[in-house]
C-alpha positions in Angstrom: -11.0 -21.7 -42.2 -11.8 -24.3 -44.9 -15.4 -23.3 -44.8 -14.5 -19.6 -45.2 -12.3 -20.5 -48.2 -15.1 -22.4 -49.9 -17.5 -19.4 -49.5 -14.9 -17.1 -51.0 -14.4 -19.4 -54.0 -18.1 -19.7 -54.6 -18.5 -15.9 -54.5 -15.6 -15.4 -56.8 -17.1 -17.8 -59.4 -20.5 -16.0 -59.2 -22.2 -19.0 -57.5 -22.9 -16.8 -54.4 -24.5 -13.4 -54.4 -22.9 -10.7 -52.3 -25.8 -11.0 -49.8 -25.4 -14.8 -49.6 -21.7 -14.4 -49.1 -22.1 -11.8 -46.3 -24.7 -13.9 -44.6 -22.5 -17.0 -44.8 -19.5 -15.0 -43.4 -21.6 -13.7 -40.5 -22.9 -17.2 -39.6 -19.4 -18.5 -39.7 -18.0 -15.8 -37.4 -20.9 -16.4 -35.0 -20.2 -20.1 -34.9 -16.5 -19.5 -34.3 -17.4 -17.1 -31.4 -19.6 -19.7 -29.8 -16.9 -22.4 -30.1 -14.3 -20.1 -28.6 -16.6 -19.2 -25.7 -17.3 -22.8 -24.9 -13.6 -23.6 -25.0 -12.9 -20.9 -22.3 -15.9 -21.5 -20.1 -15.4 -24.1 -17.3 -18.0 -26.9 -17.1 -19.6 -27.3 -13.6 -17.6 -30.5 -13.1 -14.4 -28.7 -13.8 -15.0 -26.4 -10.9 -15.3 -29.3 -8.4 -12.3 -30.5 -6.4 -11.8 -33.7 -4.5 -9.5 -34.0 -1.5 -9.3 -35.7 1.9 -7.3 -37.4 4.6 -7.0 -40.6 6.6 -5.9 -41.1 10.2 -4.8 -44.5 11.5 -4.2 -45.0 15.2 -2.9 -47.4 17.8 -3.7 -46.9 21.5 -2.2 -48.7 24.4 -3.4 -48.3 28.0 -0.6 -48.9 30.5 -2.8 -49.8 33.5 -6.6 -49.5 33.9 -8.0 -51.3 30.8 -11.6 -50.1 31.6 -10.6 -46.6 30.7 -12.8 -45.1 27.9 -13.2 -41.8 26.2 -16.1 -40.2 24.6 -13.8 -38.6 22.0 -11.9 -41.7 20.9 -13.7 -45.0 20.5 -10.3 -46.7 20.2 -9.6 -46.2 23.9 -10.4 -49.3 25.9 -9.6 -53.0 26.3 -9.0 -55.2 23.2 -9.0 -52.3 20.7 -5.8 -52.5 18.7 -5.2 -50.5 15.5 -8.0 -48.8 13.8 -9.0 -46.1 11.4 -9.9 -43.0 13.4 -11.0 -41.0 10.3 -11.2 -41.5 6.6 -12.6 -38.4 4.9 -13.3 -37.5 1.3 -14.3 -33.9 0.6 -16.0 -32.7 -2.6 -16.2 -29.0 -2.9 -16.3 -26.1 -5.4 -18.0 -23.0 -6.7 -20.9 -24.0 -8.9 -21.9 -20.3 -9.4 -20.3 -17.0 -8.6 -22.8 -16.7 -5.7 -23.1 -20.4 -4.7 -20.5 -23.0 -3.5 -21.0 -26.5 -2.3 -19.2 -28.7 0.3 -19.7 -32.4 1.0 -17.6 -34.4 3.4 -18.1 -38.1 3.9 -16.6 -40.2 6.8 -15.6 -43.7 5.7 -14.4 -44.9 9.2 -17.7 -44.7 11.0 -18.6 -47.4 13.5 -22.0 -48.8 14.5 -22.8 -49.1 18.2 -23.2 -52.4 19.9 -26.8 -53.4 20.4 -27.8 -56.8 21.8 -26.0 -59.4 19.8 -25.0 -57.0 17.1 -21.2 -56.4 17.0 -19.6 -53.0 16.9 -18.8 -53.0 13.1 -16.5 -50.5 11.6 -15.8 -48.4 8.5 -19.3 -47.5 7.3 -19.8 -44.3 5.3 -21.7 -41.4 6.8 -22.2 -37.8 5.9 -20.2 -35.3 8.0 -20.9 -32.1 6.0 -23.4 -31.4 3.2 -24.1 -27.7 2.7 -24.2 -24.8 0.3 -22.8 -21.3 0.9 -25.0 -18.7 -0.7 -23.1 -15.4 -1.0 -25.3 -12.3 -0.4 -22.8 -9.8 -1.8 -20.4 -9.8 -4.7 -17.4 -9.5 -2.5 -18.6 -12.6 -0.6 -18.3 -10.9 2.8 -21.8 -12.0 3.8 -23.0 -15.6 3.3 -25.7 -18.0 4.4 -24.7 -21.6 5.0 -27.5 -24.0 4.7 -27.4 -27.7 5.4 -25.3 -30.0 7.6 -22.3 -28.1 8.8 -20.3 -27.2 11.9 -22.0 -25.2 14.6 -19.9 -22.1 15.3 -19.3 -22.5 19.0 -15.7 -22.2 20.2 -12.4 -22.5 18.4 -11.5 -26.2 18.4 -15.1 -27.2 17.4 -14.5 -25.3 14.1 -10.9 -26.5 13.7 -10.6 -29.4 11.3 -9.3 -32.7 12.7 -6.9 -32.6 9.8 -5.2 -29.5 11.2 -5.6 -30.0 14.9 -2.4 -30.6 16.9 -3.8 -32.7 19.8 -5.3 -36.1 18.8 -8.8 -35.3 20.1 -11.0 -32.3 21.0 -11.5 -31.7 24.7 -14.6 -32.9 26.5 -15.5 -29.5 27.9 -15.8 -27.9 24.5 -16.9 -30.8 22.4 -19.7 -31.8 24.8 -21.4 -28.6 23.7 -21.6 -29.8 20.1 -20.9 -33.5 19.9 -19.6 -34.4 16.4 -19.3 -30.6 15.9 -22.2 -30.5 13.4 -25.9 -30.2 13.0 -28.6 -29.3 10.4 -29.4 -25.6 10.2 -29.0 -22.2 8.7 -26.0 -19.9 9.6 -25.3 -16.3 8.6 -21.6 -15.3 8.5 -19.8 -12.1 8.0 -16.0 -12.0 7.1 -14.3 -8.9 5.7 -12.1 -9.6 2.7 -8.8 -9.0 4.5 -9.8 -11.2 7.4 -10.8 -14.0 5.0 -7.3 -13.9 3.6 -5.8 -14.1 7.1 -8.0 -17.1 8.0 -6.8 -18.9 4.9 -3.2 -18.1 5.4 -3.2 -19.5 9.0 -4.2 -22.9 7.6 -1.9 -22.8 4.6 1.1 -21.9 6.8 0.5 -24.9 9.1 -0.3 -22.6 12.1 -3.4 -24.7 13.1 -6.1 -22.2 12.2 -9.8 -22.8 12.5 -10.8 -21.9 9.0 -13.2 -19.1 8.0 -16.4 -19.1 10.0 -16.7 -15.3 10.0 -15.8 -12.8 12.6 -19.5 -12.6 13.4 -22.1 -15.3 13.0 -25.6 -16.2 14.0 -27.4 -19.5 13.4 -30.5 -21.7 14.0 -30.1 -25.4 14.2 -32.0 -28.5 15.4 -29.9 -29.1 18.5 -30.0 -32.9 18.6 -26.5 -33.2 17.1 -25.2 -34.7 13.9 -27.3 -37.2 11.9 -29.9 -37.5 14.7 -33.6 -36.8 14.1 -35.1 -33.6 15.6 -36.9 -34.6 18.7 -38.7 -31.3 19.6 -39.7 -28.0 18.0 -37.3 -26.0 20.1 -34.5 -24.9 17.9 -31.1 -23.9 19.1 -29.8 -20.3 18.6 -26.1 -19.8 18.4 -24.1 -16.5 18.4 -20.5 -16.5 17.2 -17.7 -13.9 17.4 -14.0 -14.1 16.8 -11.3 -11.7 15.7 -7.8 -12.5 14.5 -5.2 -9.7 14.4 -1.5 -9.3 13.9 0.7 -7.9 16.7 3.4 -5.3 15.9 6.2 -7.9 15.8 4.2 -10.2 13.4 2.7 -12.8 15.7 -1.0 -13.5 15.2 -3.6 -13.6 18.0 -7.3 -14.6 17.9 -9.9 -14.0 20.6 -13.6 -14.6 20.6 -16.8 -15.2 22.6 -19.6 -17.6 21.6 -23.0 -18.5 23.1 -26.0 -20.7 22.4 -29.4 -21.6 23.9 -32.0 -24.2 23.2 -33.7 -27.3 24.5 -32.3 -30.8 24.0 -34.3 -34.0 24.2 -32.5 -36.6 26.3 -33.2 -40.3 25.8 -33.4 -42.4 29.0 -33.3 -46.0 30.1 -32.9 -48.0 33.3 -29.7 -47.2 35.2 -28.9 -50.3 37.2 -30.3 -48.8 40.4 -31.6 -51.0 43.2 -35.2 -50.5 41.9 -34.2 -51.1 38.3 -36.8 -48.4 37.4 -36.9 -46.1 34.4 -35.2 -42.7 34.8 -37.7 -39.9 35.4 -37.4 -36.9 33.0 -39.1 -33.5 33.2 -41.0 -31.9 30.3 -41.0 -35.1 28.2 -37.2 -35.1 28.2 -36.8 -31.5 26.8 -34.3 -29.8 29.0 -32.6 -26.4 28.8 -29.2 -26.5 27.0 -27.3 -23.2 27.2 -23.6 -22.2 27.3 -21.3 -19.3 26.9 -17.6 -19.7 26.1 -14.5 -17.7 25.4 -11.3 -18.6 23.5 -7.8 -17.2 23.1 -5.2 -18.3 20.5 -1.6 -17.2 20.2 -0.6 -18.9 17.0 2.7 -20.8 17.1 5.3 -18.4 15.6 7.2 -20.2 17.0 5.7 -20.4 20.5 1.9 -20.7 20.7 -0.8 -20.8 23.3 -4.4 -21.9 23.0 -7.1 -21.8 25.7 -10.9 -22.1 25.9 -13.4 -22.2 28.7 -17.2 -22.5 28.8 -19.9 -22.3 31.4 -23.6 -23.2 31.2 -26.5 -25.4 32.2 -27.7 -28.6 30.7 -29.2 -32.0 31.3 -27.6 -34.2 34.0 -28.4 -37.5 35.7 -28.8 -37.0 39.4 -26.6 -38.8 42.0 -29.2 -41.4 42.8 -29.5 -42.2 39.0 -33.3 -41.9 39.2 -34.0 -38.7 37.3 -32.4 -36.3 34.7 -32.4 -32.7 35.9 -31.1 -29.3 34.7 -27.7 -28.6 36.3 -24.6 -26.4 36.0 -21.6 -27.4 33.9 -18.2 -25.9 33.2 -14.8 -26.8 31.9 -12.0 -26.0 29.4 -8.4 -26.4 28.5 -5.0 -24.7 28.1 -2.5 -25.9 25.5 1.0 -24.7 24.8 2.9 -25.6 21.6 6.2 -24.8 19.8 6.7 -24.8 16.0 10.2 -25.9 15.0 10.3 -26.4 11.3 8.3 -29.6 10.7 8.2 -30.6 14.4 5.6 -29.3 16.8 5.6 -30.5 20.4 2.7 -29.6 22.7 1.3 -30.0 26.2 -2.4 -29.8 27.0 -4.4 -29.8 30.3 -8.2 -30.1 30.3 -11.0 -30.6 32.8 -14.8 -30.9 32.6 -17.6 -31.4 35.1 -21.1 -31.7 33.8 -23.6 -33.9 31.9 -23.1 -35.5 28.5 -26.3 -34.7 26.6 -25.4 -37.0 23.7 -25.4 -40.0 25.9 -28.4 -42.0 27.2 -29.5 -40.5 30.6 -26.9 -37.7 30.2 -24.7 -39.0 33.0 -22.5 -36.6 35.0 -18.9 -36.7 33.7 -15.7 -35.9 35.5 -12.7 -35.4 33.2 -9.1 -34.5 34.3 -6.4 -35.0 31.7 -2.9 -33.9 30.9 -1.5 -34.8 27.5 2.0 -34.3 26.1 2.8 -35.1 22.4 4.7 -34.2 19.3 3.7 -34.0 15.7 6.2 -34.5 12.9 5.3 -33.7 9.3 7.4 -35.7 6.9 5.9 -33.7 4.0 2.6 -32.2 3.1 1.2 -35.7 2.5 2.3 -37.5 5.6 2.6 -36.8 9.3 3.0 -38.7 12.6 1.8 -37.8 16.0 2.8 -39.5 19.3 1.1 -38.6 22.5 1.1 -39.7 26.2 -1.8 -39.0 28.5 -2.7 -39.1 32.2 -6.5 -39.5 32.4 -9.2 -39.5 35.0 -12.5 -40.1 33.2 -16.1 -41.1 33.8 -17.3 -44.0 31.7 -20.4 -42.4 30.1 -21.6 -45.6 28.3 -22.5 -48.0 31.1 -24.1 -47.6 34.5 -23.1 -47.0 37.3 -20.8 -44.6 35.3 -17.7 -45.4 37.2 -14.6 -43.1 37.2 -11.4 -44.7 35.9 -7.8 -43.5 36.2 -5.2 -44.5 33.6 -2.3 -43.7 31.4 -2.3 -44.0 27.7 0.2 -43.9 24.8 -1.1 -43.2 21.3 0.3 -43.2 17.8 -1.4 -41.6 14.8 -0.3 -41.7 11.2 -2.1 -39.3 8.9 -1.9 -39.0 5.2 -3.4 -36.2 3.2 -4.6 -36.3 -0.4 
């Protein structure tokens, strides 16, 4: 404004010609427009959000101290309190057609090898991907990078939102750590996208938006593991949430995948102490089909999944890895009463564990009862009691242990 006043004064005193005055006014208006546009345009770093959550647990085995679980490294003898998860998420829309998502785990442990201790709380990437929207309405998108593999319901459900403390062996053994590197195409209609979002926002334990249809190609060796063959995994995903006439929401779906997984082997403490034989250089068929049903807790809820397939499995003599049948699943009932949600879950699994050396045959039978109490949006406590029968997949001869377990988890969200 001061600059404009000076130009007017100079023009009035004859020190500016009319042409010079008009040019100066035009330049000034142009500069003001640029300044105003910059003030209203968000910088890229203003579009990025940071959030996360931390889970602290205490596990106590009441009897068999040799009891272990593939889904909770804190189950076992001499474990004590520990951080189960410590996540930081950086996400945002960096362009109208591109969004980014990066999640880092800060409670990652390192495996024991030789004289090296099992150290805790290292940082490791969990997700690092971009969503590229193919249409303006964002109904079609390609997800590229490290992300969840769309197989089943609880694989896609965030651990921040899940009611039970761990995923089930039957479903999670299909995609250990839930993620892999690949490309995935998703389709979600606009109205369904809103429904997916509302399920999470209302505390109904939704899975998030992974499309009602999806197809993907990924390495198949699981999260943060180098590709070991040129045979990619193909996954097909379908799920559909809908509202019943009385307002309760139901979600049903079917998923399938197929590929070849490379299984690492070693000696298995047999009498001969020989190396385990493997066909086709360790590349073994890995395929499954699964179905899921969810009746969201309004207030009563029911959640169930089952899957069948074939995959690598160590034979009974522990001399060779073979292709074998597998199957398993779970049923969970829950009730939402204000900020309290009790639940009961039964699960079983019979099949190999492809993410473990030698892919040993696993037997899992488990019943868990628990309750989650949400003090506020930032803090919640879960207490659970479990009756377990599990194979130890870590150490030959892969013994089966029975035990009972009480667990406490404090979670804070930020």
